[in-house]
N, C-alpha and C positions, 0 to 999 in steps of 0.2 A: 379565336381565343387561345388555342394551342400554340399558334405562332407567337402570340404576344407573350405567353408564359415562357416559352423557350427563349424569347429575346430577353426577358427579365433575368432568366437564369444566366444567360451568357454575359449579360452587363454585370450581374452580381459577381461573377468570377473575374471579369476584367478589371473590376474596381479593387479586387483584393491586392494588398500590397506585398503579400508574402508568397505570391505564385512561384517566382523564380527560386527563392530558397527551398520551397517545397519540392520542386522538380529536382534540384541538386541533391537534397537529402534523400529522396526516394531512390534516385539513380545511384547514389553512393551505396545505399543499403543493398540494392540488387547486385551491384558489383561485389560487395563484400560477401554476400551469400554465395555467389558462384565461386569466388576466390577461395573461400574456406572449404567449399566442397572439393575443389580441385587440388589444393595444396596441403590442407591440414588433416582431411579425413583419411588420407593414405599414410599418415604417420601416426606414431603412438603418442599423440597429444590429447589432452583432456579437453576436447572441443566438442561443441554440440553438432548434431547432424545438420541443423538448420540455423545458421548464425542469425541473431545471437540468443535464440530461444533455446534454453537448455533442455526443456521438456515440451516437445511439440509432436503431436500425432497427426499424420495426414490421413484423417478418417474419411475424407471425401464429403460430398454434400449430405447434410443431415436432412433427409426427406421429412421426417417427423417434426423437424424444427421450422419448416418453411412457413407454416401458418403464423407461427410467432415472429417470424422475419417480417412477414406482411403486417402484422399488428404493430410491431416496433416502428415501421415506416409509415404507419397511418397516425400514431400518436405523436411521434416526434415533430412532423411538420405542424400538426394542429397546435401543439404546445408552443412551438417556435413562432407561428404566425400570430398567436393570441397572448404571447408572453407579457406584453405590456398591460393587458387586462387582468391577468391572473395575479393572485396574491403569492406570497412566498411559500405558504403551506401547500397550495395546489402544485407549485412547481416542484416542491419536495416530493409529494406523492407521485408526481409524473416521473421524477427521477427514479424513485423506487420501482415504479411500474416498468421503466425501460431496463433497469437492472434485472428484474425477474424475467422479462421477455427475452433479454440477452442470453441468459443462461438457459431458458427453455429452448432456444435455438440449437442447443447441443443435441437435441433429440427428445424433448419432453421432459416431464418431472422426474422420471427414473434416471435418465442420462445427466441431467443438469443439476439435480438436487440430492439424489441418493447415491449413485455410483461413486462420486468422488470420495465418499467416506471409506469405501471398502474395496473398490475395483482392483487396486494394486496389491491388496492383502498385506500392506506394511504401514497402515495408517493408525492414528491414535484410536479410532474406533474399534479396530480389531483387538487392540490391547484392553480397551475399556469394557469390552463385553466379558472380560475374564476377571474383572475386579468384583469380588463378592463381599469383602470387608475392607473398606478404604483405609482404615487405620493400619491393618496388618500389611496391606499391599504397599502403603507408603513407607512403613518401617523397614521393609525388605527391599526398597527401591535401589538403594546404593549397591547392595549385594547382586541384584539381579539386572541392573541397568544394561549391561552389554549383552544380555540374553534376550532383551526385549526387541520389538520391532524397530526399524530404522528411524522413523520419526521420533518415537518415544525415547530412544537412546540419546537424542541430541536436544531434548527439551526437559524442563522441570517436570516432575510427575503430575503437577497440577493441571497440565494440558490434558492429560488423560482423564483426571478426575473431573474436569469440566464437562467432558463428554458424558462421563458416568453420571453426573448430576441430572442430565436430561434422560439418560437412558434407564436408570434404576426404577424410578417411579412408574415408568410406562412399559415395563417388560421389554426393554431394548427396542422400542419403536423408532425406527430411523427418521420417520416423518416429523416426529417432535423434535428431534435433534436438529434436523435440517431447518425447520421453522425457527427454532430457538436461536441457532447460530445466525441465521439470516437476519433476524430482528436485532440482535446485538450489533451485528456488522453494520447495518444501514443506519444505525444511530449516529454514525459520523457525519452524515449529511446535515441534520439540524445543528450538530456542534459546529460545523463549518459555517453555518449561517450566522450563528452567534459571533464567531470569530470575525466574520466580514463586517457586522454591525459595529463591533468594537473598533475596527479599522475605519469606520465612517464611510464605508463604500456605499455609493448611491444604490438606492433599492433596485433599480432596473439592471444595473450591472450585477448585483447580487444574484438576481434570478438567472441571468446568463451564466454566471460562474457555477452556480449550484447545478444547473442543467448539464454544462459541460463536464463538471466533476463526475456526474452519474454515467457519462457515456464514454469517457476516455477508456482505452482497453484495460489499463491496470485495475480500475475499479469495476468496470462492468464484468470483467472475466473473473476476478478473484474476490469480490466482496459478497459472495454467497457461500455457504457451507464450507468455510475455510477458517482455521484457527488464526491465521494471519490477518484476516479481516476483522476478527474480534480484537486482535491487538492493534489494529488500525484505530478502532474506537478508543481503546484504553489509552494509547499514546496521544491521541487527539485530545483527550481529557486533560492529560498533562500539559500539552501545548496550550489548551485554552486557559489553564490556570496561570501560565507565564504571561499570556497576552493580557489577561485581566489585571495582573500586577502592573504591566507596562502602561496600559491604557486607562485603567480605572483604579488608581492606587488606593482610593478610599475603600475598595473592596479587597484589600490585600489578604485578609483572613480567608475569604472564599477562594482567592487565587491559590494560596498555599495549600488549602484543603484539596482543591482539585489536582494540584501537582502531586500531593501525597497519594490520593486515590488512584490516579493514572499510574504513578510510578509503581506502587505496590502490586497492583493487579497485572501490569505488564511484567513485572520481575518474577511473579509467581507462574506465569504462563510461557515466559521466554527469556533466554539469557541476553537477548538484544537490548534490554533495558539500559545497558551501559551507553547505548546511543543517547538516551534521554539525558543522562548525566553529562555527556559530552556537549550536546547542544544547549542544554540548560546552563552549563558552565560558561559557554561563550556568551550567552544572553545575560548572564549575571554580570560579566565584565562590561558588557555594553550599558546595563542599567547603572552600574557604579560610575563609569566614566561620563555618561550623559546626564543622568538624573541624580547622581551623588546619593544613591540609595542602595540598600543591601538586602531588599526583600527577597529577590530570587535566590541569592546566595543562601539566606536563611532557610528558605524553602527547601533547597537541595540538601543542606545539613540535616533538616528535619527528616527528609525522605531517607537519607542514609542511615541516621540514627534509629529511626523507626524500623527499618528493614533489618538492621543489625539485631534489634531486640527481637524481631520476628524470627530471625536466624536461629537465635539461642532457644526460643520457644520450640521450633521445629526440631532442633537437634536433641534436646533433652526431654521434651514432652512426647514428641511424635517419632523420635529416633530416626529422623531424616537429615542428612547433612547436605545442605544446599551447595556449598563450596565444593565438596567432593564430587557431586554430580555434575557441577559445571567443568571441572577438570577432566572428568571422564568424557563428557560431551565434546569438549575441546579436542581431545585426542581422536574422537570418532570423526569429527569434522575436519581434521588436519589443519587446525587453526595455528598451531604452535609455529614459531619462527623457523625452527629447523626444518620443518616440513616445506615451508615456502621457499626457502633458500636452496634446499637440495632438489627442488623441482622448478627451477627459476623460469623455464620457458612456459611451463604450464601456469606458473604464478602470473606472468605477464599476460598471457592470453586470456586467463579467467578474469583478471582485473578489467581488461578491455571489454570482455563480454558482459561483466556485471554492470558497468556503466551503459553499454550499448542497449542491453535488454530493458533496463528502466526507461532509457530514452524512446525506444521503440514503443513500449507499452504507455508512454505518456502521449503518444500519437504523433505522427508526422506533422500534423497541422500545428500543434503546440510548439514543436521543435522549430518550425519555419518562423513562427512569430518571435520565438526567442533569437533566432539567427538574424532576423530583421531588426530587432531592438538591440542587438549586441549584448544580450543577457544583462542589460541595465547597468553595465559597468559605468559608474560615474565617479567624479572626484570624491575623495573621502568626506569632505564637509557636506556635500549634497547627499551622499549616502546616509549619513547620520541623521538626516532630517526625516527619513523614512523607516519607521519601526518595521513595516511589513517586509521590506527588503532585507533588513538585518535579520529577522526571523528566518527568511528563506535561505540566506547564506550561512546562517549558523547551522541549520540542518544539513545543507548540502556539504559544507566543509567537514562537518563531523562524520558523515557517511563516507566521504572520500578517505578520511583518516582510517575508518574501519576497514575499507577495501585495501588500503596500503598495508594494514596489519596482517592480511592474509586471510581474513574472514571471507565466508561465502565462496568456498572453493568447489561446492557441490552443485551449483546451479539453482535455477528458479528464483533468481534474485528479486525480480519484480514482486513475486508472491511473499518472499521472506522480508522484503524491505518496503512493504506496502505503506508503512508509516511515513515514508518520505514524501508521499504525494501531496498531503496538505501543505508541507513546507514549499514544494515546488509551485503550488498554486498561488503562493503568496507573491510570486512574480507576475501574476495575471490580473491584478486588481485594478489596473488603470488603463485598460484597452478601450478602443471605440466600439461602438455597436456593431459595425460591419465585421470587425475582427472576431468578435464573439461568435457571430452568426456563421461566419466562415469556418472557424474552428470547430463549432458544434456540428455542422453538416459533415465535414471531412473526418472528424474523429468518429462520428456515428457510422459513417461509411466504412472506415477501417475496422471498427469494432464489430459491426454485423457481419462483414466478410470473415473476420477471424472466428467469430462465434459459430457460424453455420458451416464452416468448412473444416475446421480444425479442433483438436482436443489439446488440453494443456496440463491436466493434473497427472501426477505420477503416484 
């Protein structure tokens, strides 16, 4: 029986069409890790200790997380072997369980769910515990912004106030905050299921994609107790609105409403909502040229006008200036063009690291499939027959433009750009069953190793 099972495993990997690209990609990454350690760590460049992960702690084997590692590898094979019998809701719950178990591998509930909020002493939580009157705190934000902790300086104040919403009624109980953030974050998975249905992806493929989404390192590592994972949900709401407009134009009012809800909530929590305008702008051009309709463009105009009105309400009623806080945050993040030009070498290196970190956290297996398929580059006429590919490229091109502008100089790009993962997954909607199983197994292996041996939060 054991020999038969081993033979089946060997045959499974022999059938995989992306084994060679996987080996090349992994070998290249090992080479770059060593190359960076030997040639860039000894010079005054802004490079990570372990390329390309800007914040990586070699914490060693998490003994308290081993039991969760075992549970992870019990649940995943059971789900994968029975996935055709399971409905999508059970697959979503299984994905949630794997995300929770992945983070518990960090060393239990304290290490995986609570310490990320306060361990570095520069988190939103640390400032949120000092908010006693939210209106007074908000009114003084522009004056005090540079005196606050690192993350608070570079985000709108509502990022702190969101923490405060969970903390104030519970006497600063971190467990409630952790559960609240986790629930908000994991809502992305059912939203992705709706998107896949709108693209008419076969139900079996949908289940594979939802499971894969739950276990790639980017989602499994960062979609718990992290503000950026909440932003993943809000930005996916915006994306869902656009896809509804493209695929179900009779529901365009709902689509515009979701665009507005996603854009407003994202803008209040992060200045990265400019990405949504960029990607939405490209998709509006696509809608105009292909469908001769202007619904997405109208939705974007409504988003901008609504937020403009909200800006004046915040400025004159709450005495908080959103634009001034954005400019201050930009200086703190060194986003301005003069900063990127005057540190050109660091600029080039950090651009390469930004792209590489997102690629690494998307998993080696996913990268190998992309390499095998040539990233779907097809003649323009064929490309325009696939809404899903257009959505993917609109997001990727916009993010590359953001990188070129000099943003994300300080690292943790995967966490900060978690919103790009659903766009990337639009490139995975038409793979075969063997590819999905192969990606799921190898992504889970990579994720579980990363979770049980390393730490990622700063």
